[in-house]
N, C-alpha and C positions, 0 to 999 in steps of 0.2 A: 457639477454633479453634487448632492446633497451628502452630507458627510453625517454620518452617524455617531453619535457620542459613545466612545465606549465605557462600560461600567468600570474600567480600572480609572485610577486617579491619576492624572496627566503628572508628569514628574520633569523638573527644570533639564535643558538642556546640558550634559555633560560632556566636558572637552576628554574625547577618549582616542586613541590612535585606532581601534577596532570599531567599526560600526554595530551598533547593538544588535543590529538585525543576526549577524552571525552569530552572536550568543545565543538567541531564541532559537537558530537553527540547531545549535549544537545540545540546547537542553530539549529539544523536541526527537534530537536522535536518539537520546537514552531513553527516554520514554517510550518510544515507539519498539526500541531493542527489546525492550521490557515485554510488552504487551503483543507485539505482533508474534512470537513464536507460539501463541494459543492455538491459532489455527495451525501452524505447521506442526506443533507437538501433537497433535491429536493420531498423526500416522506413527508416533512412536510410543504413547500411549495404547494405542490400537490392537495393537499385538498382545500387550500385558494384560489389558481388561478381558480379552476374548478368551485368552488360557484361563482366568479367573471362571468366567460366567458361561463360557462356550456359547455365545449366541453366534446368529449369523452373522456374516460382513454386512451384509446389507441392512440388518436390523441396528447395528452398533452405527452404521454410516449415516442412518438417519439424525441422529443427534449432531453431526456437523452440518448435514443440510437445514435443520432446524435453525442451527447458529448463524450461518450464512443469511437464511433468510431474515432473521431478527434483525442481523447487523444491517442487512439493507433497509428494512424498515424504520428501523431507529436513524438511520442517516440523515436523511431530508430534516428532523426534528433536532437533531445534534447541532446540523448546519444553522439551523435558525435559532438555537440556544445560543452558540457560538457568537452569530452576528448581533445579538440582542445583551447577551450579558457578558461576554468575554470569556477566555479559558479559566480565570481563576476563580469563577464560580462554578461552573460546569464539570470542569474536568475532575475536581477531587472527589465529586458526588460519582462518577465512573469508576475511580479508585476503589471506595469503598465496595460498590456495588461488584466490582470483577472479582476483588479479594474474597469478599465473603461466599461468591459461587464456587470459587477453587478451593476452599477451605471446606466448604459443604460438600464437594465432590470427594474429598478424602473419605468420608464417610459412607457413599453411595452404595447400595447394596441390590438396586432394582435397573432394569433399563430406563424407566421414566425418570429414574434420577439424574440420568445423562441428558436427557431430552430436557427437563426443567433447568437443571445447574447448568450444564455446559450450553446447551441449544437456547437457551432464552437469557438466562441472567447473566452469564459470562457474556452473552453477545451485546446485551442492552450496555452494559459497563464498558466493555473495551471498545464499541463503537463511540463513545465520548473521549476517549485517548487515543484515535487511532488515525486514519489518513486523511478522513473529512476535516476534523477540527485541525489537525497540525497542517494540512495543505491551505487550509482558508487563512490561517494564522501567517504561515511563511508567506503565502502570496500578497498578502498586505504589506510586509517587508522589503520584496524585491520586486524589479522589474528588470533591469539589465541583466540581472544574476538568477534571473527566477527558476532556470531549469536546473543550472547549478546547485542552488540553496533545496530546491524540491528533491533532486538529486542526494543530497547529503542526508536529508531529514529520513527519505525511503529507504536510505542504504541502510539505515537503524534495523530494519526487518531482517536484513540479511545479515546482520553482525550478531542481532539476539539468534537467528537459527545457529550461526555458526557457534556461537558458546553455550546457549541453552540449550540446544538439542542434546549434544553427548553428555554436557552436564545432568540434564533430565533421564537420559539412558542410565548414566552411572547409578542417579539416586534411585531409579527404578529397580536395578539390579540389586543394590544394597539394601534400599530401605522400603521397596514396594511400590508400586505406582500411588498407592494412597500417599505413602511420605512425600513421594515427588511432588504431587498437587498440593499437599500443605505447603510444601518449603515455597512452591512457584506463588501462592497465595500470600503469605507473608512478604516474599520480596515486593510484590506489586502493592501491597498496603503501604509501606513505608516510601518507597526511593522516588515513584513520580511525584508524591505529594509534595515532597521537599522541592523537587525541581520545578513544579509547575507555580508554587507560590512564591518562587525565590527570583526566578529567569524569564516566564515567559509573559509576555505581554501582547495584547490584540493587534495592536498599529504604533508605528512610530511616534504618533502623537503623543502616546502613552508615557512617551520616554522624553517628550519634549524635542523630539528630530522629525524630520519628514523624510518622504523616499527618496529626496534627491540627495540626502548626505549618504545614499547607497555607495556612493564612488568618491573618494577623496578629492575635494576642490570642486565639488558640485553643489555642495550645498547652498541654498539660496538663488537657485536657478540657473547655475554655471554649467549644466548638464552640455550644454552647445558648445563650449569650451573645451572641456578636455575628455580624457579616456579613449579618444580614437574612434574611429568609425565603427572597429570590430565589436564593440560591446554594447551598442546603440540600439534601441528598438525602435523599430519605422512603422510608423501606422500606415497600412495600405488600403484599410477600407475605412473612412473615417465615420461613414453613417453609423456601419456596425459597432465600432468601438467605442460611440459616443451614445449610445444607446444606453438608458438607465434598464438594465435587465433585472428582470423578476423572474419568478419561476413560472407563470401563467405566460411571460413574453417569448421567455427561451422555449419552452414548450410548443410553440405555434411556429418553431423555426427547425428545418431539416437537420441541420446541423447538430441539433441538440439530441435528435432520436437517432443520428448516425452515430454519433460519440457515445450514447449510451448500448447502442448494440455492439460497438466496439467493446467495451467494457463488458458487456454479457456474453459475448462469444469466445473472447480470451479468457475469461474466468474460467468458462465452461472446458475448453480444451485444457486449461492447465489443472483443474481440479478432479478430471477425469483421469490422470495419472498420477497428481503428487500424494492424494489420500491413500493411493492403492501401494504408492511407490516402496514402502519397508514389506510390507507383506507379498509383493511381485518378487521383491530382490531373495524374501526367504523361502519361497516357494521354487525358486529356481535355484536353490542351495547356497546361497550366500549367507553368512552370519549374521545375526541381529546387530552386533557391535560394530560390523564392518557397513551395512545397511545405515545405523545412525550416523556413523561417521561421516560418510559418502554426503547425506543428506544435510551435516554439519559442512561437510567442504564447500557442497552447493552455495550455503550460506555466505561464506568467504567471498566465492566467485559473483555471488548476488550483492554485495557490497560493492566490489569493483565493477559491476554490471551497471548499479544504479548511478555512481558516481560518473562514470564513462557518459551513460544514457543521458545524464544531465549536463554534461558539459556539450555532447553532439546536439542534444536541443538547441543551445544558445549557438551552435556554430554551423549546423548544417539542414537544423529544423527539423520539426516533430515528427513529419510523416515519414522522413527516411530513417530516422531514429526506430521508430516503432517498426517499420517494416524489417530492417536489420535484428530486429528483437524477434519476431517471428521467424525469420529465416535460420536463426540459431536455434530456434526451439523445434523447429521441424528437425533439424540434423540430430537434435538430443533424441527425439522420438525414433529415429533410424538405428541409434548407436543404443539405444534400451534394447531395443528388439533383436539386436545383434548380441547383448550381453545375454539373452537369455537363450539364444541358440547356442552359442559358444561361452561356456562357463569361464569366465575373464574377469580378474577384480580390477585389470589394467582398462578393460572398456568400461565397466563401472564409474571407473574414476573420470575418464575421457567424457561419459554422458555428465557428470556433476560439472564440469567446467562448461559446455554448452548449456546445462540446466540453467546453471547460475547466471551466466551472462546473460542468456535469451529471457529470462524472465527478470530479471534486474534490470535492464534497459527500458522494458516496456512501461512499468510503473511512473516515471518521472516523464516519459512522452506524453501519458494518459493524461496525468494530472496538469503538467504544464499546457496542454491544447484545452483542458477544462477553463484554465486562467485566462489564458488568450483569448478565448473566445466568450467568456460571461463575467468578466472581473468586474466588480462593482460592489454595493452595499448590499447585496441580496447573495453574494456568491457561495458564502455558506450553505444557503437553502440550497441553491443550484447545483452545487457540487453533490450535496448528499442524495438528490434524486437521481443525479447522473449514475453516482456511484452505488444506489440501489439497483440499478441493472446488472452491475458486476455481480453484486452478491447473490442477485436471483440466478444467474447465469452458473455462479461457483455452486450455488445449491443444487441445481439443476445436473451439474458435471458431478458432483459428489456423490449424489443419490444414485447416478447411471453406473458411475464406476463400480459401485458394491454390486447393483443390480444385473450389469451385463455380466459380471463374474460369477455370480450364484446361477445364472442362467447356462453358461458356457463354460465354466471353469477354466479360463484363461482370460489372457488380456488383448489379445489383436483387436477385437471391436473396439475396444478404448482407445487403443493408438491411431486407429484410422479415423474414429470420429473428432479426435482431438486436433488432429492436422488438419483435417477440413474447418474445423471450426476456426484455427490460428488464419488459415490462409483466406477465409471469409472475413476475418475481424482486419487483413491487413488491407484486403479492396474498400472496405466500407472507412477506413483511415482516410484514404485518400479522396474519397468524397467528401468527408466532414471539413477537410483542408483547412486547416486553424492558421497554417502558414499565409494565406491569403488576407487575412484580417491584422497582423501584427509580424514583419519580417523579422527574422535572426540578427540582419545586418543592415546596415545603415547604407542609403545610396545616395549621391551628390543630388542636392536640392530636395530630398525627401524630408517630410516632417517628422518630427520624433515624436512618439506619444509616451504620456506616464501615466496613463489611467490604464 
C-alpha cells in the first residue's frame, strides 16, 4: 500500500517504556474533553438564553441543528486536510475559529447571532478538533488495541461533560450565560493549541516508530511471536482488507451506506432526547442545578461506557458492543418516562447511569467499525463522509425534538421515535458486519493483518 508522507517532520526512534501512541491518545483525550461539551452544553445554555430572549424552543433549537449540519458538511473536508497536511497544521486553525465563535456569542443580541456564531463558525472550527481528525490519528497508531485507544479518546467527551457542564451551569448562575461563553472560548483558545503542537503526531513514522511497536517485543516484525492470541487482529476477508479504499470506492459498497445509516439513525434518536433533556426535567418540576448535575453525572458514566465499549470492541466485537449500547439506551428512555410520571430524583439518577453507559459504548463501536472497514491512506476523508450521516441525523433529531414539543406540548412522541431509530440502527449494524473483515481474536493458522 502506498504510504503518504506526513507533513510532520519524522523524528529519530527514541527508547521509551511507553508506546508513544498512548501519549497521542492521552493528548487527544484532553482536546476532545474541552471541545466535545460544545454540543452537550447547548442544553444548559438553552434555558438561560430562552429566559432572556423569550424565543420559541423550536426557534433556538435550529441553532444546534445548523451546528450539526455544518459539522457534518465540514467533516469530509477536515478528514482530507488531516490526511494531507497533518494535525499540527489543521487543528490550531480549528482552535482559533472555535474560540472566536464562542467569544462572539458572549455579545450576542439576536437569534441570527446564534445561527451564525454557534451554528456555523463554532461548528466548522470544532470539526477540526473533534472525532473525525482524532479517530483518524489514533487509528494510524493502533491496530491490536484500536478499540481500546478509540475508547480512551472518545471517553474525553464524557469527561468534558462531567466537569464542564456543572461548571458552566455554575458560571451561568454567577456570571450569566454571556460570561460562561467567554470563559469557555478562552479555555479552548489556549489549552488545545499547546497539546497539539507538543504531543500530537499523525503516524508512528513521524516519531521514528512503526505500528509494530504498539506492543512490547513486537517491533521489527515480532508480532507473531508475542502477546498471545487474545490481542491479535485476524484478517478474515483479505480482499476487502487489501483494497486501497478511497471515498469513491467506499461509496460503491453496501457496508459504507449501512454504517452511514447506523450513525444517522443513532444520532437522530440521541438528539431527539438530549437537547430537550434539561428543559424536560425542568417542566417535570426538577431543579435546574439537579438537571445539570444529572447531565454531568451521565458524563462520568459516559467515560466509563466509552472505556468499556473500547475494551468490549477488542474482545467481543463491534456488532455486539453496539447492540448492548442500544439496549441500554432503550432502557433509559423507559426510565425517563417513569421519572416524568413519578417525581423521583432517584429515578433521574438511575436514568443517568443507563444514559451515560448506553451512549458511551456506541461511539467506540462506530468509530472502530469504520476503521476496520476502510483503514488506509484516505481513511480520514472516508470517515468524514460517514460521520456526515451522523451529523445530519443529529440535526434532524434536534429540530424534530423542539418541533414536536411545540406541536404537542409534551415529549412522548420524541421518546417513541428515538427508541425506534435506535432499534433500526442496531439492525443495520449487523448488516454492515465489520467483524467479518477483521476478527477481534486470533484463530489457529489464521493470518494476522496489520493494515
